[in-house]
N, C-alpha and C positions, 0 to 999 in steps of 0.2 A: 723815551716811553713807545711801545708799539701801540696803536690804535684800530690794526685792522681787526682786531678778533671781537671788538666792542660791538654791541648791539643796538639796535635802535633806542630801546628802552635806558639802555645805560649811558647812550650819549645825551639823551634830553635829560637825565638825571643830572650829569655835569654841566651842562650849560643853563638848566635851571637853577642851580645853585649858585652861580654865577651871575644870572640875571636879576634875581629876588631881592628886593629892596631889604628885606628883612634880614637877609643872609650876606652875600659876599660882593651884592652891586655896589654898595658903597666904597667898598676895598677897592676896586677896579677904576670906581671914578675917582678916586685918591689919588690914582697913579697917573702922571701925565703921561708917559707912554701908551698907558692901557685903556685911559679913558676914552680914546677916539675908536678904540676897536668895538665897544657896545654895539653900535648899529651892525655891525659885522656879525657880532655874536648872534644878536637878533634874528638875522636873518638866517644863518647857519641854522639854527635851534626850528626858527620855524619852517626852516627848508626840509629838516627830519620829520617833523611832525606832520607836514603834508604830504609828503612822502608815504609814511606810515596809513593816514587816515585813506589815501587812493588805494594801498595795498590791501586794507582792511576790509574795503567795499569790494574790491576784486574777488578775496578771499570769500566773503560772505554770498556772493553772488553764485560763485563756483558751487559752493556748497548748497545751495539752494538747487541747484540744478542736480547735482548730484543727487541730494535726496530724491528729486523727482521723479528722476531717471528709475532709483530703485522701485520707488512705487509703481511706477508704469511697466516697467521691464515684469514685475510680479503679475500685473493682467496680461502681458502680453503672453508670457510662459504659461501661464493657466488657461487663457483662451486658447492658446496653440495646442498644447497637451490635451483638452476637454474637446476639441474638434477632431483631432486625429483618432483619440480612443472612442468617440461617438461613431465616426464612420466605421472604424473597424467593428463597433459593437452591432451597428445595422447589418454588416455583411456577414457577421457569422448568426445574425437572428433570422434574415433573407430565407426562406423556403426555395424561393426561385433563384436557379444560378445565374440568372442574366442579373436580375437586381443586385444578386452579391457583387457582383462584376463591377456593375455602376458605382458601387459604392467604395470598392474598391480603387476603380479609377480617378474617382474622384479624392481621394485620400493622397492619392500617388501624385497626382495635378498638385495639388495643396503643399505635400510633402515628399518633394522628390528625392531627399535624401533622410528621410525618414525626420526625427527629432532632434538630430544632432546643433541643429544652429542655436537651439535656446542656450547651449553654453557659449555661444560667441559673443564678440562684443557686441556693444549697442548699435554701432552702425554697420556691422554685418547684419544683424539682426533686422536693421532697418532696409536693408539692400534686399536680403531675403525674403522680406515681406513685398515688394515689388515684384520681383522674381515669380512667386506666387500667384500675385494678383496678375499679372500678364499670362499664366500659364491654365488661369482658371476659365473654361469657355461658357457661354452663356447658357447652354445646356446643364452645364454642370450648377452654375448658379440656381438655374431653374428647380434643378431637384434638390439642393442644399435648401431652398426656400420651403420646400414641402415638408422636411423633416422637423419636427417639432423636438423642442430643446424648451426647458425653465427659464423663462420669459419671453419667449418667442420662437423663432426657428433657426436651424444651424446656417444659415445665411447671415442671420444678425450677429450670432455669435464670431463667424469668421471675418466679418466686415469688423466687429470690434476687436480682433487679433491684428489685422492690417491697419486699423487707427492706431494702436498701442504700438506697432512698428513705426510708422510713420513719425510720431511725436518722439519716441524715440532719436530717429534720426535727427528733428528738428534741435532737440534739446542738446544732443551731440555736437553738432555743429556751434549752437550759441557757446557751449563749454568751448571748444575748439578757438572760436573768435577773439574769448574771453582771455584764454592762454596766450594767445597770440599778441593781444593788448598787454598784457603784463609782462610777455618778455620784450616789447619795446620801452615799456615804462621804465624797467631795470637798468636797461641800456641807456635810457636818455633820448633815444630816437624818436619818439611820439611828440615828446614834452621835456626840450634840452632842459629847461629849470626845474621839471619837477620830477625828472628819474630819479631812480632810488641810489644807484651809482654816483651821479652825478651831486647830489645831496649828501652822499656821506663823503664824499670829496671835498666838498667846498667845506664842510664841515670840521673834518682833520685839517686842514690847510689853515681855517680860522684858530683853531685851538693852538696850533704850533706857532701861529704868530702872536696868541698871548702870550706861551711860555718864554717866547724868543725876546718880547719885551721886558717881560718879569726879570728877565736875567740881566737886562741893561737897566732898571731900575734899582733905586738903592732903597729899599721897602723894606720892613722890618721882619725879623724872623716869624714874629705872630701873623703879620699880614701874607707873608710869602706861604707858609703853613697852612693856612687859612681857606686860601685860594688852590692849593695844589692838593688838596686834603680830597675833594670830590673824585678829583680825576686819579689821582695814584691809587685810591681805594677799587673804583670801578675797572682800572687797566688791571690792579692784582685779580680781580675775580675773572676778567678776560683771560687773563695768562692760565691762573688754575684750570679753567673748564676746558682749554684748547689741550691743556697737556694732560686733563683726562681722557679726552676723546680719543688722544694719541695713543696712550697707555693701554685703552680698551681694543683700540683698532691692533694693536701690536699683538695682545693677547689672542684676538681672534683669529690673527693669520699666522700663529705659531710662535710668535717670537716673547721672550719672558718682559714681563713689565718692570720697569725702572721702580726700585724699591719705592491697527491702523490700515484698515482698508482703504484703501485709496479710490477717489471715484475714477470711472473708467474715462478714456479720451473720448471727446465726440464724434460721433461717426457723420462723415460726410454724406449725406444720403444723395446730394447733387451732382457727388463725384461721378466720373468715368466708372463704368464698370470693368472696364478692361484696358489696358494700354500701361505700358510703363510712365511712373510719374516723370 
């Protein structure tokens, strides 16, 4: 039997049946060659559960970060678009050409390449905020502070944009850190006993040993059938799933198949007004 395509949920279904006192455990214990393997079966079963719990925790944390990134990105984009539009609007409304030129100069300090960056990745948006903060002069900050907008002044709105960009950078760093930890866990590098690959390999080794011992046992047909039934059923499902995936891939390749508004990030009023972080 091929076990490599079994999912974690299938693996625990199989060994859960063998370990359940109300199901197949008594039959295993009645076989002298299989009974000593109960501890190994339990350890392999627990190893799959532990690896799954760890993976679920990582998945939940990554999902939470991604949801927060979406919410913060909406604030980032909205504040950036608003600041760009307001500065353009003030320039259009100014009767004094010098005033208009000042507003456009501030706009170009903040948005050297226009608004193209709001379509970039989260990390690039965070980097653009650092550049924009560094480009903005003290004189421009004073001018922004004098421009009224709903809820305060334009400097406050620009700082909210900066804060959202900084938060996007922090969240993306957290996401990348979790992804790196997950890769180590899958390979068993961070925790050699808890890695998913090592847990799977251990489970397969134990199950193969059980099958080998069953071959040596003079067990009745009913006992053998009951012990093998959960395994054969799940392996058959996995093989059908793999065959279906291959057929779908061949078809796509041209081969013929075989018959909420989020709260804004806090603005650090005490943070330096200029300079790359």
